[in-house]
C-alpha positions in Angstrom: -0.1 10.9 20.9 -3.8 9.2 21.3 -6.4 8.2 18.5 -9.6 7.8 20.0 -12.3 5.7 18.3 -15.6 4.5 18.4 -18.4 2.4 16.9 -22.0 3.4 16.1 -24.8 1.0 15.0 -27.9 1.3 13.4 -30.9 0.9 15.8 -32.4 -2.2 13.9 -29.4 -4.2 14.6 -31.1 -4.5 18.2 -27.8 -5.0 20.1 -27.9 -5.8 23.8 -26.5 -2.7 24.4 -29.4 -1.2 22.6 -32.1 -3.1 24.3 -30.8 -2.0 27.5 -30.5 1.4 26.9 -33.4 4.5 27.3 -32.4 6.4 24.3 -31.3 5.5 20.8 -27.2 4.6 20.0 -27.0 7.5 18.0 -28.7 9.8 20.7 -26.1 8.5 23.1 -23.8 9.3 20.7 -24.8 13.3 20.2 -24.1 13.6 23.9 -20.7 12.0 23.9 -19.8 14.1 20.7 -21.0 17.4 22.7 -18.7 16.3 25.4 -15.7 16.0 23.2 -16.7 19.3 21.4 -16.2 21.0 24.6 -13.0 19.4 25.7 -11.4 19.8 21.8 -10.5 16.1 21.4 -10.9 14.4 18.3 -12.4 11.1 17.4 -12.7 8.7 14.4 -16.4 7.1 14.4 -16.8 3.9 12.5 -20.3 4.0 11.7 -22.5 1.3 10.2 -24.0 2.4 6.5 -27.6 1.7 7.8 -27.3 4.2 10.4 -27.1 6.7 7.4 -29.9 5.2 5.5 -32.1 4.7 8.7 -31.3 7.7 11.3 -29.7 10.3 9.1 -31.5 13.4 11.1 -30.2 12.0 14.8 -26.9 10.9 13.1 -26.4 14.4 11.0 -25.3 16.5 14.0 -22.9 14.1 15.0 -21.0 13.7 11.5 -21.2 17.5 11.2 -19.1 18.2 14.1 -15.6 19.5 13.7 -14.1 17.0 16.0 -15.4 14.0 14.4 -13.6 11.8 11.4 -15.8 9.2 10.0 -14.7 5.7 8.9 -16.7 2.7 7.7 -18.6 -0.4 9.9 -19.9 -2.5 7.1 -23.6 -1.7 5.8 -25.3 -3.9 7.9 -23.1 -5.5 10.9 -23.1 -8.6 9.2 -26.5 -9.6 9.0 -28.5 -11.7 8.5 -26.4 -13.4 10.6 -27.0 -16.9 9.3 -25.3 -15.9 5.6 -22.2 -15.3 7.4 -22.1 -18.4 9.5 -22.7 -20.1 6.2 -19.9 -18.3 4.5 -17.5 -19.3 7.7 -18.5 -23.0 6.9 -18.3 -23.0 3.3 -15.2 -20.9 2.9 -13.5 -20.1 6.0 -14.6 -16.2 5.8 -17.2 -14.9 8.1 -17.1 -11.7 6.3 -18.3 -13.3 3.2 -16.8 -14.1 -0.1 -14.4 -11.3 -1.5 -17.5 -9.8 -4.4 -19.6 -9.6 -1.3 -17.3 -7.7 1.0 -16.2 -5.2 -1.8 -20.1 -4.5 -2.1 -20.9 -4.1 1.2 -17.7 -1.7 1.7 -18.7 0.1 -1.6 -22.1 0.6 -0.4 -20.9 2.0 3.1 -18.4 4.1 1.2 -21.3 5.9 -1.1 -23.7 6.6 1.3 -21.5 8.0 3.4 -20.0 10.3 0.7 -23.9 10.6 -0.5 -25.0 12.2 3.2 -21.9 14.2 4.0 -19.8 14.5 1.0 -17.0 13.0 2.7 -14.8 9.9 1.1 -13.9 8.0 3.9 -10.4 6.8 4.5 -10.5 4.4 7.2 -12.4 1.2 8.0 -13.3 -1.1 11.3 -15.0 -4.3 10.7 -17.9 -5.0 12.7 -16.5 -7.1 15.9 -13.2 -6.3 14.2 -13.9 -9.1 12.2 -11.0 -9.3 10.0 -11.1 -11.8 7.0 -8.8 -13.2 4.5 -9.7 -10.8 1.8 -9.9 -7.8 4.1 -6.7 -6.0 3.2 -7.5 -6.8 -0.5 -10.6 -5.4 -0.8 -10.3 -2.6 1.4 -7.2 -1.6 -1.0 -9.5 -2.2 -4.1 -12.3 0.2 -2.6 -9.4 2.9 -1.9 -9.5 2.9 2.1 -5.9 2.9 3.0 -6.3 2.3 7.0 -8.3 -0.6 8.7 -8.4 -0.8 12.5 -9.5 -4.4 13.1 -8.2 -6.5 16.1 -6.5 -5.9 19.7 -2.8 -6.1 19.8 -1.4 -5.1 23.1 2.1 -4.3 22.2 1.5 -2.6 18.9 2.8 0.9 18.2 1.2 2.6 15.2 0.5 1.9 11.7 1.8 -1.8 10.2 2.2 -2.0 6.6 0.3 -5.0 5.0 1.4 -6.5 1.7 -1.7 -5.6 -0.2 -1.1 -1.9 0.3 -2.8 -0.7 3.0 -2.1 0.1 6.6 -3.2 -2.0 9.8 -3.7 0.1 12.7 -4.7 -2.5 16.0 -6.3 -1.2 19.3 -3.4 -1.1 21.8 -5.4 0.1 25.0 -8.1 -2.3 26.9 -11.2 -2.2 24.9 -14.5 -1.5 26.3 -17.5 -3.4 25.5 -16.1 -6.6 26.0 -14.3 -6.0 29.2 -16.9 -4.3 30.8 -19.8 -5.7 33.2 -22.9 -3.6 32.1 -26.2 -4.1 30.5 -26.7 -7.8 29.6 -23.2 -8.6 30.4 -23.8 -9.6 34.0 -21.1 -11.6 35.8 -23.2 -14.3 35.4 -23.8 -13.7 31.8 -20.2 -13.4 31.2 -19.0 -16.8 32.7 -21.6 -18.7 30.6 -20.2 -16.8 27.3 -16.6 -17.5 28.6 -17.7 -21.2 29.1 -19.3 -21.9 25.7 -16.5 -19.6 24.0 -13.4 -19.5 25.8 -12.8 -16.3 24.8 -9.9 -13.9 25.3 -8.1 -11.2 23.5 -4.8 -9.6 24.1 -5.4 -8.2 27.4 -6.8 -11.2 28.7 -10.5 -12.7 29.2 -11.7 -10.6 32.5 -14.5 -8.3 32.7 -14.1 -5.4 35.0 -16.7 -2.6 36.6 -16.4 0.7 35.0 -14.3 2.5 37.8 -11.5 -0.6 37.6 -11.6 -0.4 33.9 -11.1 3.3 33.9 -7.9 2.9 36.2 -6.6 0.5 33.4 -7.2 2.6 30.8 -5.6 5.7 32.3 -2.6 3.6 33.8 -2.1 2.2 30.0 -2.2 5.9 28.3 0.1 7.1 30.7 2.4 3.9 30.2 2.3 4.8 26.6 3.2 8.5 26.7 6.4 8.1 28.9 7.4 5.4 26.6 6.8 7.1 23.2 4.2 4.9 22.5 1.2 5.9 20.2 -2.4 4.7 21.9 -5.3 3.7 19.7 -8.3 3.2 21.9 -12.0 2.2 21.5 -15.0 3.5 23.5 -18.6 2.8 22.2 -20.5 5.7 23.8 -23.4 3.4 24.4 -21.4 1.3 26.8 -19.9 3.9 28.4 -23.6 5.5 28.9 -24.8 2.3 30.2 -22.2 1.5 32.9 -22.7 5.1 34.7 -24.1 7.6 32.1 -20.8 8.8 31.1 -19.4 9.7 34.6 -16.0 7.5 34.2 -15.8 8.8 30.7 -15.2 12.2 32.0 -12.2 11.0 34.2 -10.9 9.6 30.7 -11.7 13.2 28.9 -10.1 15.0 31.5 -6.9 13.2 30.3 -7.2 13.3 26.5 -8.2 17.0 26.5 -4.7 18.0 28.0 -2.7 15.7 25.2 -2.6 15.5 21.6 -5.5 13.6 20.0 -5.5 12.8 16.1 -7.9 11.2 13.5 -7.0 7.8 12.1 
């Protein structure tokens, strides 16, 4: 069983990936979703609230697809950044104080329901930024599932004391492990030197062919061991790597397996 997820961001966030792309992130997501529809593969998209407010005309066909489940991805992806850096210093919470997080989550829930008629039930913070209030606030807002973080050996949902379920990724993520766009080998070396970054799959980044081989090997290993796979693909990331050519390899595997929403 495989849960395919993806994160989609508003264009005004102006990420490095967005700066390197010839079309908008949501327009890439339209193409990616069309591929999923043709293969009959389900996906859960975590989408920022501002995407619904600012780019609804482009986003609507994605949200209306029969293969798509919607989840929240914060309202503005922790912008303005300065506020969150200050909160992190003052209260050890990059996500902000509890009242702010609750307002952000509810605002995102409301606009998704307003635009689509759907009440979301899953959430992923931008950058997997899980805070000390996350579970409590999500529970208060009626969201039962959160998919923050990377945990290589996880297998399915994990119940938290605050009443929600955490569902970490257990397949190597794409963006932070792929050489692409602004993430050149030189950029990655500087980034590693500055932050000493690593996740459960290690610190390394790969070209897309090798990364795809790793993803397929991990999916096959999970299937053999009866492990539920939770994976993330940012449509824009795979588009920037090779115009979704290697994603076709992954899709060929996914369409012959059971895929589920979160």
